[in-house]
NUBA-376894 format. One record per residue (C-alpha): x, y, z; residue in one letter; residue number from 1. Coordinates in steps of 0.05 Angstrom, whole numbers, plus 5000, padded with zeros to 4 digits. Layout:
N
+------+------+------+---+-----+
|    X |    Y |    Z | r |   k |
+------+------+------+---+-----+
|    X |    Y |    Z | a | NUM |
...
+------+------+------+---+-----+
! end
This chain:
434
+------+------+------+---+-----+
|    X |    Y |    Z | r |   k |
+------+------+------+---+-----+
| 6061 | 2231 | 4093 | m |   1 |
| 6044 | 2173 | 4130 | m |   2 |
| 5969 | 2172 | 4162 | i |   3 |
| 6006 | 2180 | 4227 | t |   4 |
| 6049 | 2242 | 4217 | a |   5 |
| 5993 | 2281 | 4184 | r |   6 |
| 5948 | 2267 | 4255 | l |   7 |
| 6004 | 2284 | 4303 | d |   8 |
| 6004 | 2354 | 4287 | r |   9 |
| 5936 | 2359 | 4321 | f |  10 |
| 5928 | 2358 | 4399 | i |  11 |
| 5919 | 2284 | 4431 | n |  12 |
| 5857 | 2284 | 4483 | n |  13 |
| 5892 | 2209 | 4502 | e |  14 |
| 5958 | 2240 | 4519 | t |  15 |
| 5943 | 2320 | 4537 | v |  16 |
| 5946 | 2318 | 4613 | q |  17 |
| 5881 | 2381 | 4620 | d |  18 |
| 5829 | 2367 | 4570 | f |  19 |
| 5771 | 2402 | 4604 | r |  20 |
| 5764 | 2454 | 4573 | h |  21 |
| 5754 | 2419 | 4509 | y |  22 |
| 5685 | 2438 | 4466 | s |  23 |
| 5644 | 2398 | 4421 | t |  24 |
| 5637 | 2458 | 4373 | d |  25 |
| 5702 | 2438 | 4334 | h |  26 |
| 5674 | 2378 | 4309 | i |  27 |
| 5608 | 2412 | 4300 | r |  28 |
| 5637 | 2465 | 4260 | n |  29 |
| 5685 | 2411 | 4216 | i |  30 |
| 5621 | 2373 | 4189 | l |  31 |
| 5576 | 2426 | 4186 | d |  32 |
| 5623 | 2447 | 4128 | r |  33 |
| 5611 | 2375 | 4093 | f |  34 |
| 5543 | 2369 | 4099 | g |  35 |
| 5528 | 2344 | 4176 | t |  36 |
| 5531 | 2266 | 4153 | p |  37 |
| 5520 | 2248 | 4238 | h |  38 |
| 5456 | 2273 | 4233 | q |  39 |
| 5444 | 2212 | 4186 | s |  40 |
| 5469 | 2155 | 4220 | l |  41 |
| 5426 | 2109 | 4256 | h |  42 |
| 5466 | 2099 | 4324 | a |  43 |
| 5480 | 2060 | 4386 | v |  44 |
| 5524 | 2111 | 4435 | h |  45 |
| 5568 | 2078 | 4486 | i |  46 |
| 5600 | 2106 | 4542 | a |  47 |
| 5633 | 2076 | 4611 | g |  48 |
| 5710 | 2055 | 4644 | t |  49 |
| 5702 | 1980 | 4635 | n |  50 |
| 5672 | 1943 | 4576 | g |  51 |
| 5644 | 1990 | 4526 | k |  52 |
| 5699 | 1964 | 4475 | g |  53 |
| 5670 | 1897 | 4492 | s |  54 |
| 5596 | 1916 | 4478 | v |  55 |
| 5608 | 1951 | 4416 | a |  56 |
| 5652 | 1887 | 4380 | h |  57 |
| 5586 | 1847 | 4416 | m |  58 |
| 5541 | 1895 | 4371 | l |  59 |
| 5572 | 1890 | 4316 | n |  60 |
| 5579 | 1823 | 4319 | g |  61 |
| 5506 | 1818 | 4325 | i |  62 |
| 5481 | 1867 | 4267 | f |  63 |
| 5526 | 1828 | 4222 | t |  64 |
| 5501 | 1764 | 4238 | e |  65 |
| 5436 | 1790 | 4217 | a |  66 |
| 5461 | 1812 | 4154 | g |  67 |
| 5456 | 1888 | 4171 | y |  68 |
| 5520 | 1933 | 4146 | t |  69 |
| 5554 | 1962 | 4216 | a |  70 |
| 5603 | 2013 | 4223 | g |  71 |
| 5646 | 1995 | 4284 | l |  72 |
| 5679 | 2064 | 4318 | y |  73 |
| 5722 | 2054 | 4382 | t |  74 |
| 5789 | 2073 | 4408 | s |  75 |
| 5852 | 2068 | 4414 | p |  76 |
| 5879 | 2026 | 4362 | h |  77 |
| 5919 | 1960 | 4378 | l |  78 |
| 5971 | 1965 | 4319 | l |  79 |
| 5940 | 2020 | 4261 | t |  80 |
| 5905 | 2074 | 4265 | v |  81 |
| 5856 | 2038 | 4212 | n |  82 |
| 5824 | 1991 | 4260 | e |  83 |
| 5782 | 2044 | 4303 | r |  84 |
| 5739 | 2052 | 4229 | i |  85 |
| 5708 | 1986 | 4212 | i |  86 |
| 5650 | 1978 | 4162 | v |  87 |
| 5639 | 1903 | 4141 | g |  88 |
| 5688 | 1881 | 4199 | n |  89 |
| 5741 | 1914 | 4146 | s |  90 |
| 5783 | 1970 | 4175 | p |  91 |
| 5774 | 2030 | 4135 | i |  92 |
| 5835 | 2022 | 4077 | p |  93 |
| 5898 | 2073 | 4074 | d |  94 |
| 5874 | 2105 | 4016 | k |  95 |
| 5799 | 2119 | 4037 | d |  96 |
| 5826 | 2141 | 4109 | l |  97 |
| 5889 | 2190 | 4071 | s |  98 |
| 5834 | 2221 | 4026 | l |  99 |
| 5781 | 2242 | 4086 | l | 100 |
| 5840 | 2269 | 4134 | i | 101 |
| 5864 | 2310 | 4077 | d | 102 |
| 5800 | 2336 | 4058 | e | 103 |
| 5786 | 2351 | 4125 | i | 104 |
| 5857 | 2384 | 4139 | i | 105 |
| 5855 | 2421 | 4075 | g | 106 |
| 5786 | 2453 | 4112 | c | 107 |
| 5818 | 2464 | 4171 | v | 108 |
| 5878 | 2500 | 4141 | d | 109 |
| 5840 | 2550 | 4099 | s | 110 |
| 5795 | 2568 | 4161 | d | 111 |
| 5830 | 2594 | 4223 | e | 112 |
| 5759 | 2592 | 4268 | s | 113 |
| 5770 | 2505 | 4259 | l | 114 |
| 5813 | 2483 | 4318 | n | 115 |
| 5806 | 2405 | 4320 | p | 116 |
| 5839 | 2358 | 4370 | t | 117 |
| 5868 | 2296 | 4341 | y | 118 |
| 5803 | 2253 | 4358 | f | 119 |
| 5755 | 2301 | 4329 | d | 120 |
| 5787 | 2286 | 4259 | i | 121 |
| 5791 | 2212 | 4270 | l | 122 |
| 5718 | 2212 | 4283 | t | 123 |
| 5697 | 2263 | 4233 | a | 124 |
| 5732 | 2215 | 4179 | c | 125 |
| 5688 | 2167 | 4213 | a | 126 |
| 5622 | 2194 | 4210 | f | 127 |
| 5633 | 2215 | 4140 | r | 128 |
| 5660 | 2147 | 4124 | y | 129 |
| 5595 | 2118 | 4149 | f | 130 |
| 5561 | 2158 | 4114 | h | 131 |
| 5588 | 2149 | 4052 | s | 132 |
| 5587 | 2069 | 4054 | r | 133 |
| 5509 | 2079 | 4075 | g | 134 |
| 5507 | 2023 | 4134 | i | 135 |
| 5446 | 2013 | 4172 | d | 136 |
| 5479 | 2029 | 4239 | i | 137 |
| 5533 | 2060 | 4272 | a | 138 |
| 5565 | 2031 | 4339 | i | 139 |
| 5599 | 2095 | 4370 | i | 140 |
| 5648 | 2081 | 4431 | e | 141 |
| 5666 | 2153 | 4465 | t | 142 |
| 5739 | 2165 | 4471 | g | 143 |
| 5736 | 2199 | 4542 | l | 144 |
| 5685 | 2210 | 4587 | g | 145 |
| 5620 | 2226 | 4552 | g | 146 |
| 5593 | 2292 | 4565 | r | 147 |
| 5647 | 2330 | 4521 | l | 148 |
| 5671 | 2270 | 4481 | d | 149 |
| 5676 | 2278 | 4406 | s | 150 |
| 5625 | 2220 | 4389 | t | 151 |
| 5575 | 2272 | 4436 | n | 152 |
| 5543 | 2301 | 4373 | i | 153 |
| 5501 | 2240 | 4351 | v | 154 |
| 5430 | 2231 | 4373 | t | 155 |
| 5425 | 2155 | 4375 | p | 156 |
| 5375 | 2102 | 4369 | l | 157 |
| 5396 | 2081 | 4444 | c | 158 |
| 5459 | 2101 | 4490 | s | 159 |
| 5497 | 2050 | 4540 | i | 160 |
| 5535 | 2062 | 4598 | i | 161 |
| 5582 | 2002 | 4614 | t | 162 |
| 5611 | 2003 | 4688 | d | 163 |
| 5644 | 2065 | 4718 | i | 164 |
| 5707 | 2064 | 4763 | s | 165 |
| 5762 | 2102 | 4776 | l | 166 |
| 5799 | 2127 | 4710 | d | 167 |
| 5827 | 2188 | 4679 | h | 168 |
| 5815 | 2232 | 4746 | a | 169 |
| 5849 | 2293 | 4721 | h | 170 |
| 5807 | 2298 | 4663 | v | 171 |
| 5739 | 2269 | 4692 | l | 172 |
| 5742 | 2283 | 4767 | g | 173 |
| 5770 | 2250 | 4826 | g | 174 |
| 5714 | 2209 | 4843 | t | 175 |
| 5657 | 2160 | 4829 | l | 176 |
| 5596 | 2207 | 4816 | p | 177 |
| 5636 | 2259 | 4785 | l | 178 |
| 5651 | 2207 | 4728 | i | 179 |
| 5588 | 2178 | 4729 | a | 180 |
| 5560 | 2260 | 4705 | r | 181 |
| 5618 | 2270 | 4651 | e | 182 |
| 5591 | 2195 | 4635 | k | 183 |
| 5520 | 2208 | 4632 | a | 184 |
| 5532 | 2262 | 4585 | g | 185 |
| 5519 | 2215 | 4525 | i | 186 |
| 5444 | 2205 | 4557 | i | 187 |
| 5398 | 2246 | 4514 | k | 188 |
| 5326 | 2271 | 4513 | p | 189 |
| 5276 | 2214 | 4505 | d | 190 |
| 5330 | 2170 | 4484 | v | 191 |
| 5331 | 2096 | 4526 | y | 192 |
| 5397 | 2087 | 4566 | v | 193 |
| 5429 | 2023 | 4589 | i | 194 |
| 5466 | 2011 | 4642 | t | 195 |
| 5512 | 1948 | 4679 | s | 196 |
| 5530 | 2001 | 4739 | n | 197 |
| 5505 | 1975 | 4806 | l | 198 |
| 5544 | 2020 | 4847 | d | 199 |
| 5483 | 2065 | 4881 | p | 200 |
| 5520 | 2124 | 4878 | d | 201 |
| 5532 | 2112 | 4801 | i | 202 |
| 5454 | 2098 | 4792 | i | 203 |
| 5431 | 2166 | 4831 | a | 204 |
| 5466 | 2203 | 4782 | v | 205 |
| 5448 | 2166 | 4722 | l | 206 |
| 5373 | 2168 | 4751 | n | 207 |
| 5384 | 2245 | 4764 | i | 208 |
| 5408 | 2253 | 4691 | e | 209 |
| 5359 | 2209 | 4658 | a | 210 |
| 5304 | 2241 | 4688 | r | 211 |
| 5321 | 2303 | 4669 | s | 212 |
| 5325 | 2286 | 4597 | k | 213 |
| 5262 | 2245 | 4604 | k | 214 |
| 5300 | 2187 | 4579 | a | 215 |
| 5283 | 2117 | 4610 | p | 216 |
| 5335 | 2085 | 4645 | l | 217 |
| 5346 | 2011 | 4643 | l | 218 |
| 5377 | 1973 | 4689 | r | 219 |
| 5420 | 1910 | 4701 | l | 220 |
| 5387 | 1877 | 4758 | s | 221 |
| 5323 | 1913 | 4761 | r | 222 |
| 5293 | 1910 | 4674 | d | 223 |
| 5330 | 1861 | 4658 | f | 224 |
| 5380 | 1806 | 4691 | s | 225 |
| 5432 | 1738 | 4680 | t | 226 |
| 5411 | 1678 | 4713 | t | 227 |
| 5451 | 1612 | 4718 | g | 228 |
| 5517 | 1635 | 4698 | i | 229 |
| 5567 | 1579 | 4694 | t | 230 |
| 5634 | 1561 | 4667 | g | 231 |
| 5645 | 1531 | 4600 | t | 232 |
| 5706 | 1512 | 4571 | e | 233 |
| 5723 | 1574 | 4528 | t | 234 |
| 5668 | 1622 | 4577 | g | 235 |
| 5610 | 1626 | 4607 | f | 236 |
| 5532 | 1605 | 4596 | r | 237 |
| 5469 | 1646 | 4627 | y | 238 |
| 5408 | 1666 | 4615 | d | 239 |
| 5378 | 1739 | 4600 | y | 240 |
| 5309 | 1761 | 4617 | a | 241 |
| 5291 | 1829 | 4596 | f | 242 |
| 5230 | 1851 | 4654 | n | 243 |
| 5188 | 1905 | 4602 | g | 244 |
| 5119 | 1910 | 4593 | r | 245 |
| 5131 | 1842 | 4565 | t | 246 |
| 5174 | 1799 | 4585 | r | 247 |
| 5230 | 1768 | 4545 | h | 248 |
| 5267 | 1708 | 4570 | d | 249 |
| 5332 | 1681 | 4522 | i | 250 |
| 5363 | 1623 | 4554 | s | 251 |
| 5429 | 1585 | 4539 | g | 252 |
| 5463 | 1648 | 4515 | l | 253 |
| 5542 | 1640 | 4510 | e | 254 |
| 5605 | 1686 | 4511 | i | 255 |
| 5667 | 1650 | 4493 | n | 256 |
| 5708 | 1700 | 4532 | h | 257 |
| 5753 | 1680 | 4597 | p | 258 |
| 5723 | 1743 | 4634 | m | 259 |
| 5656 | 1733 | 4672 | e | 260 |
| 5644 | 1807 | 4673 | k | 261 |
| 5625 | 1795 | 4595 | q | 262 |
| 5567 | 1764 | 4621 | v | 263 |
| 5533 | 1829 | 4637 | s | 264 |
| 5572 | 1868 | 4582 | n | 265 |
| 5539 | 1813 | 4537 | s | 266 |
| 5471 | 1835 | 4567 | s | 267 |
| 5477 | 1909 | 4553 | c | 268 |
| 5486 | 1884 | 4479 | a | 269 |
| 5431 | 1838 | 4481 | v | 270 |
| 5383 | 1894 | 4513 | t | 271 |
| 5406 | 1941 | 4460 | a | 272 |
| 5390 | 1897 | 4404 | s | 273 |
| 5320 | 1881 | 4440 | l | 274 |
| 5300 | 1953 | 4447 | l | 275 |
| 5322 | 1959 | 4368 | l | 276 |
| 5290 | 1901 | 4343 | r | 277 |
| 5224 | 1936 | 4312 | n | 278 |
| 5277 | 1974 | 4272 | r | 279 |
| 5322 | 1917 | 4254 | f | 280 |
| 5271 | 1859 | 4252 | p | 281 |
| 5329 | 1807 | 4229 | k | 282 |
| 5358 | 1813 | 4292 | i | 283 |
| 5327 | 1741 | 4312 | t | 284 |
| 5335 | 1715 | 4389 | d | 285 |
| 5374 | 1661 | 4341 | d | 286 |
| 5417 | 1714 | 4311 | v | 287 |
| 5437 | 1744 | 4388 | i | 288 |
| 5451 | 1679 | 4400 | r | 289 |
| 5505 | 1662 | 4343 | d | 290 |
| 5530 | 1733 | 4342 | g | 291 |
| 5549 | 1734 | 4430 | l | 292 |
| 5582 | 1659 | 4403 | q | 293 |
| 5629 | 1692 | 4355 | h | 294 |
| 5650 | 1748 | 4402 | f | 295 |
| 5727 | 1768 | 4404 | s | 296 |
| 5745 | 1829 | 4429 | a | 297 |
| 5820 | 1848 | 4404 | p | 298 |
| 5872 | 1849 | 4458 | g | 299 |
| 5823 | 1841 | 4515 | r | 300 |
| 5855 | 1779 | 4559 | f | 301 |
| 5886 | 1753 | 4484 | q | 302 |
| 5934 | 1696 | 4477 | v | 303 |
| 5985 | 1716 | 4436 | l | 304 |
| 6022 | 1648 | 4438 | c | 305 |
| 6020 | 1585 | 4472 | g | 306 |
| 6087 | 1573 | 4484 | h | 307 |
| 6113 | 1601 | 4520 | p | 308 |
| 6048 | 1625 | 4540 | l | 309 |
| 6033 | 1696 | 4529 | v | 310 |
| 5977 | 1744 | 4544 | i | 311 |
| 5956 | 1814 | 4537 | f | 312 |
| 5903 | 1859 | 4573 | d | 313 |
| 5905 | 1941 | 4567 | p | 314 |
| 5880 | 1941 | 4640 | a | 315 |
| 5898 | 2005 | 4665 | h | 316 |
| 5862 | 2025 | 4727 | n | 317 |
| 5856 | 1991 | 4790 | v | 318 |
| 5781 | 1958 | 4773 | a | 319 |
| 5809 | 1920 | 4717 | a | 320 |
| 5872 | 1904 | 4739 | m | 321 |
| 5848 | 1873 | 4805 | r | 322 |
| 5800 | 1834 | 4754 | e | 323 |
| 5852 | 1812 | 4711 | m | 324 |
| 5905 | 1792 | 4754 | i | 325 |
| 5848 | 1753 | 4794 | g | 326 |
| 5817 | 1721 | 4721 | l | 327 |
| 5889 | 1695 | 4706 | v | 328 |
| 5910 | 1665 | 4775 | r | 329 |
| 5843 | 1618 | 4768 | v | 330 |
| 5853 | 1603 | 4697 | r | 331 |
| 5919 | 1591 | 4709 | y | 332 |
| 5934 | 1560 | 4782 | p | 333 |
| 5992 | 1520 | 4764 | r | 334 |
| 6024 | 1574 | 4717 | r | 335 |
| 6085 | 1625 | 4738 | h | 336 |
| 6059 | 1678 | 4724 | v | 337 |
| 6104 | 1749 | 4706 | l | 338 |
| 6071 | 1806 | 4689 | p | 339 |
| 6111 | 1855 | 4639 | v | 340 |
| 6076 | 1923 | 4667 | l | 341 |
| 6069 | 1991 | 4626 | t | 342 |
| 6030 | 2055 | 4657 | l | 343 |
| 6012 | 2119 | 4635 | m | 344 |
| 6043 | 2178 | 4683 | r | 345 |
| 5958 | 2191 | 4690 | d | 346 |
| 5940 | 2130 | 4720 | k | 347 |
| 5930 | 2113 | 4795 | d | 348 |
| 6000 | 2091 | 4803 | i | 349 |
| 5990 | 2075 | 4880 | g | 350 |
| 5934 | 2038 | 4871 | g | 351 |
| 5948 | 1990 | 4810 | i | 352 |
| 6017 | 1974 | 4847 | m | 353 |
| 5979 | 1957 | 4919 | d | 354 |
| 5931 | 1908 | 4880 | v | 355 |
| 6000 | 1874 | 4848 | l | 356 |
| 6023 | 1872 | 4923 | e | 357 |
| 5958 | 1848 | 4949 | e | 358 |
| 5964 | 1782 | 4895 | h | 359 |
| 6041 | 1782 | 4908 | r | 360 |
| 6055 | 1793 | 4836 | m | 361 |
| 6126 | 1813 | 4822 | r | 362 |
| 6133 | 1846 | 4754 | v | 363 |
| 6178 | 1865 | 4702 | l | 364 |
| 6172 | 1938 | 4680 | y | 365 |
| 6179 | 1968 | 4609 | f | 366 |
| 6176 | 2032 | 4588 | a | 367 |
| 6157 | 2046 | 4531 | i | 368 |
| 6183 | 2110 | 4489 | d | 369 |
| 6119 | 2149 | 4507 | d | 370 |
| 6132 | 2218 | 4535 | p | 371 |
| 6064 | 2205 | 4573 | r | 372 |
| 6089 | 2136 | 4599 | c | 373 |
| 6116 | 2129 | 4678 | y | 374 |
| 6177 | 2115 | 4695 | l | 375 |
| 6191 | 2080 | 4765 | p | 376 |
| 6243 | 2123 | 4806 | e | 377 |
| 6305 | 2072 | 4818 | p | 378 |
| 6288 | 2026 | 4873 | g | 379 |
| 6211 | 2047 | 4877 | s | 380 |
| 6154 | 1994 | 4887 | h | 381 |
| 6217 | 1949 | 4909 | p | 382 |
| 6157 | 1903 | 4935 | r | 383 |
| 6127 | 1904 | 4854 | v | 384 |
| 6180 | 1922 | 4815 | i | 385 |
| 6246 | 1871 | 4804 | t | 386 |
| 6268 | 1900 | 4740 | r | 387 |
| 6260 | 1973 | 4694 | v | 388 |
| 6276 | 1963 | 4625 | i | 389 |
| 6278 | 2031 | 4579 | r | 390 |
| 6247 | 2028 | 4515 | a | 391 |
| 6292 | 1956 | 4494 | d | 392 |
| 6248 | 1905 | 4464 | e | 393 |
| 6306 | 1870 | 4444 | n | 394 |
| 6329 | 1867 | 4528 | e | 395 |
| 6253 | 1856 | 4540 | l | 396 |
| 6260 | 1791 | 4501 | g | 397 |
| 6332 | 1773 | 4528 | r | 398 |
| 6301 | 1785 | 4600 | a | 399 |
| 6239 | 1745 | 4589 | l | 400 |
| 6272 | 1692 | 4548 | d | 401 |
| 6311 | 1680 | 4613 | s | 402 |
| 6251 | 1666 | 4647 | e | 403 |
| 6215 | 1609 | 4607 | i | 404 |
| 6203 | 1540 | 4640 | c | 405 |
| 6154 | 1499 | 4633 | v | 406 |
| 6098 | 1536 | 4664 | d | 407 |
| 6117 | 1602 | 4649 | s | 408 |
| 6053 | 1658 | 4632 | l | 409 |
| 6083 | 1730 | 4605 | f | 410 |
| 6021 | 1770 | 4618 | f | 411 |
| 6033 | 1840 | 4583 | f | 412 |
| 5982 | 1882 | 4618 | i | 413 |
| 5970 | 1960 | 4637 | g | 414 |
| 5971 | 2002 | 4566 | s | 415 |
| 5940 | 1989 | 4491 | f | 416 |
| 6013 | 2016 | 4476 | r | 417 |
| 6039 | 1953 | 4502 | l | 418 |
| 6006 | 1911 | 4447 | y | 419 |
| 6056 | 1917 | 4393 | g | 420 |
| 6106 | 1903 | 4440 | t | 421 |
| 6078 | 1834 | 4466 | a | 422 |
| 6051 | 1814 | 4394 | r | 423 |
| 6129 | 1832 | 4376 | g | 424 |
| 6153 | 1780 | 4427 | y | 425 |
| 6095 | 1732 | 4416 | a | 426 |
| 6118 | 1719 | 4342 | q | 427 |
| 6189 | 1713 | 4347 | r | 428 |
| 6172 | 1652 | 4394 | h | 429 |
| 6123 | 1625 | 4337 | e | 430 |
| 6165 | 1632 | 4285 | a | 431 |
| 6217 | 1587 | 4327 | k | 432 |
| 6156 | 1534 | 4334 | c | 433 |
| 6151 | 1531 | 4262 | s | 434 |
+------+------+------+---+-----+
! end
């Protein structure tokens, strides 16, 4: 039986509508039966609404550049579930993942007290795989929230909380402070926590939680900073400063990514790298510089095809949508932009449509074959949606082909689950050009 089919029998945190009653006891009980492998891991734990995946990839690049064996656990995946569990830049092989899943399911089937979720199973697989491979550092991204996330059973060397905005409100709460409280749940006693957040309401929540745990809180623009930010042909260059007991400056850091927000994201990764330097002495300033320069975040504002220009980004909340639409306007001012939009029903549909309307974006809406997918009513959002196509990639391809002109740009956006569709369309055109 295929890996995904074996996992699909379990509740999926990424698709369920109400998950407020989850407990991390489920994954703890499973890992107890396999010798608590998570307790042996040296880890960095990352939460946040936007940017946490990018920071995870940056840290993976820095540690790998230094010659350490890094385990990277991220979610969701773009094409195959194996992408979520990586060691040495290689996804876990099918045979290893299948064996781990089968062993865990066998344990679950023999003990009625075990009631794991889809994400519990994968997280347990990741921690067991990392332990078996004897990795030097585990870089772990939360799935949803923080406090009740399956990954929140590790005690990391340091924690990172990237920018927080409104998302998954049905689970995490409908205000920024409520969401921040859930994200702050990853803060551990006496463990450094690094944040890029600047919003005073969010900072207040993080401060309260950090003080209660006696966890030192390092804040962007107070404890570390980015200055002299300038654009380059492929991204941005900036100067970094750590304003601790001993000041540390690294000038001329470069990020080869067009999104300026990656500057503050990368500053969190740099700060974590400096904090961990005593334990990982091969992380020099030059290693940090090279690791960031080679950074790439799969699926984040990724150019999939040049003729026609096809770009994908999974932005699915108001803050990310505003940033991505603004970015595509700045980077490609002379292009005729046609967004291909897919949204899940639990997103802020009205807020996202407002952003698109503000930017005078007329979109082609593609409803994928997923029960969670939002399907617009006929005639809804008339100032934004020009056409709705239901789960027919051939029809979508014909619709886009009819729009191709010398300056066309097709921007697939709104969900990770749209990536395969975007990639398939781009590959068909690349094949025609070869």
